C-alpha positions as CSV (number, residue, x, y, z in Angstrom):
1,X,-72.6,-49.8,-29.4
2,X,-72.1,-50.5,-25.8
3,X,-68.8,-52.2,-26.6
4,X,-67.5,-49.1,-28.3
5,X,-68.3,-47.2,-25.1
6,X,-66.3,-49.7,-23.1
7,X,-63.4,-49.6,-25.5
8,X,-63.4,-45.7,-25.4
9,X,-63.5,-45.9,-21.6
10,X,-60.6,-48.4,-21.6
11,X,-58.6,-46.2,-24.0
12,X,-59.2,-43.2,-21.8
13,X,-58.2,-45.2,-18.7
14,X,-55.0,-46.4,-20.4
15,X,-54.2,-42.9,-21.7
16,X,-54.8,-41.6,-18.2
17,X,-52.5,-44.3,-16.7
18,X,-49.8,-43.4,-19.2
19,X,-50.2,-39.7,-18.4
20,X,-49.9,-40.5,-14.6
21,X,-46.8,-42.6,-15.2
22,X,-45.1,-39.9,-17.2
23,X,-46.1,-37.3,-14.7
24,X,-44.7,-39.4,-11.8
25,X,-41.4,-39.9,-13.7
26,X,-41.2,-36.1,-14.4
27,X,-41.9,-35.4,-10.7
28,X,-39.2,-37.8,-9.7
29,X,-36.7,-36.2,-12.0
30,X,-37.7,-32.8,-10.7
31,X,-37.2,-34.0,-7.2
32,X,-33.7,-35.2,-7.9
33,X,-32.8,-31.9,-9.6
34,X,-34.2,-29.9,-6.7
35,X,-32.3,-32.1,-4.2
36,X,-29.0,-31.5,-6.2
37,X,-29.7,-27.7,-6.3
38,X,-30.4,-27.8,-2.5
39,X,-27.1,-29.6,-1.9
40,X,-25.2,-27.2,-4.1
41,X,-26.7,-24.2,-2.3
42,X,-25.8,-25.7,1.1
43,X,-22.2,-26.1,-0.1
44,X,-22.2,-22.6,-1.4
45,X,-23.6,-21.3,1.9
46,X,-20.7,-23.0,3.8
47,X,-18.2,-21.6,1.4
48,X,-19.7,-18.1,1.7
49,X,-19.4,-18.4,5.5
50,X,-15.8,-19.3,5.2
51,X,-15.1,-16.4,2.8
52,X,-17.0,-14.0,5.2
53,X,-14.9,-15.1,8.2
54,X,-11.7,-14.8,6.2
55,X,-12.7,-11.4,4.9
56,X,-13.5,-10.2,8.4
57,X,-10.1,-11.5,9.7
58,X,-8.3,-9.8,6.8
59,X,-10.1,-6.5,7.5
60,X,-9.1,-6.6,11.2
61,X,-5.4,-7.3,10.1
62,X,-5.6,-4.5,7.6
63,X,-6.9,-2.1,10.3
64,X,-4.2,-3.1,12.7
65,X,-1.5,-2.6,10.0
66,X,-2.9,0.8,9.1
67,X,-2.8,1.8,12.8
68,X,0.8,0.5,13.1
69,X,1.8,2.5,10.0
70,X,0.2,5.6,11.4
71,X,2.1,5.3,14.6
72,X,5.4,4.7,12.9
73,X,4.8,7.7,10.6
74,X,4.1,9.9,13.6
75,X,7.4,8.8,15.1
76,X,9.2,9.6,11.9
77,X,7.7,13.2,11.8
78,X,10.0,14.1,14.7
79,X,13.0,12.7,12.9
80,X,12.2,14.7,9.8
81,X,11.8,17.9,11.9
82,X,15.2,17.3,13.4
83,X,16.8,16.8,9.9
84,X,15.1,20.0,8.7
85,X,16.6,21.8,11.7
86,X,20.0,20.5,10.9
87,X,19.6,21.5,7.2
88,X,18.6,25.1,8.3
89,X,21.7,25.2,10.6
90,X,24.0,24.1,7.8
91,X,22.5,26.7,5.5
92,X,23.0,29.4,8.2
93,X,26.6,28.2,8.7
94,X,27.3,28.4,5.0
95,X,25.9,31.9,4.8
96,X,28.0,33.0,7.7
97,X,31.1,31.4,6.2
98,X,30.4,33.2,2.9
99,X,30.1,36.5,4.7
100,X,33.3,35.9,6.6
101,X,35.1,34.9,3.4
102,X,33.8,38.0,1.6
103,X,34.9,40.3,4.5
104,X,38.4,38.6,4.5
105,X,38.7,39.1,0.8
106,X,37.7,42.7,1.1
107,X,40.1,43.3,3.9
108,X,42.9,41.6,1.9
109,X,42.2,43.8,-1.1
110,X,42.0,47.0,1.0
111,X,45.2,46.1,2.9
112,X,47.1,44.7,0.0
113,X,49.9,47.2,0.4
114,X,50.3,46.5,4.1
115,X,50.2,42.8,3.4
116,X,52.9,43.0,0.7
117,X,55.1,45.1,3.1
118,X,54.6,42.5,5.8
119,X,55.7,39.8,3.4
120,X,58.7,41.8,2.4
121,X,59.6,42.5,6.1
122,X,59.1,38.8,6.9
123,X,61.3,37.7,4.0
124,X,64.0,40.2,5.1
125,X,63.7,38.9,8.7
126,X,64.2,35.3,7.5
127,X,67.3,36.4,5.5
128,X,68.8,38.0,8.5
129,X,68.2,34.9,10.6
130,X,69.8,32.7,8.0
131,X,72.8,35.0,7.8
132,X,73.4,34.9,11.5
133,X,73.3,31.2,11.6
């Protein structure tokens, strides 16, 4: 009976040793995996720092470009005001020209008889001048 006790103890010791060996192998594999994860995270952190610096630089350039566009737009406002003034002046000139044309037309209609007499006298005068030559 004592031998069975020794055999049971030996089996328990072997089983414990096998368990320890598998546990050690699992821990080594876990260590390698965690090291790979740590290396990947370090690389990702470096990439994120690069992206952050590039994003910051891009933001500064965008702000500078927006300021430049604002300044140039402000300069163009004066030009558009000038063009608007020219347009208003041309409209006023057209209105005045239409009024003048209307008044000339009215005067021509009202003085049509006098105008025809003037043309007749002018033609007669030309005829006399031609005859004298």
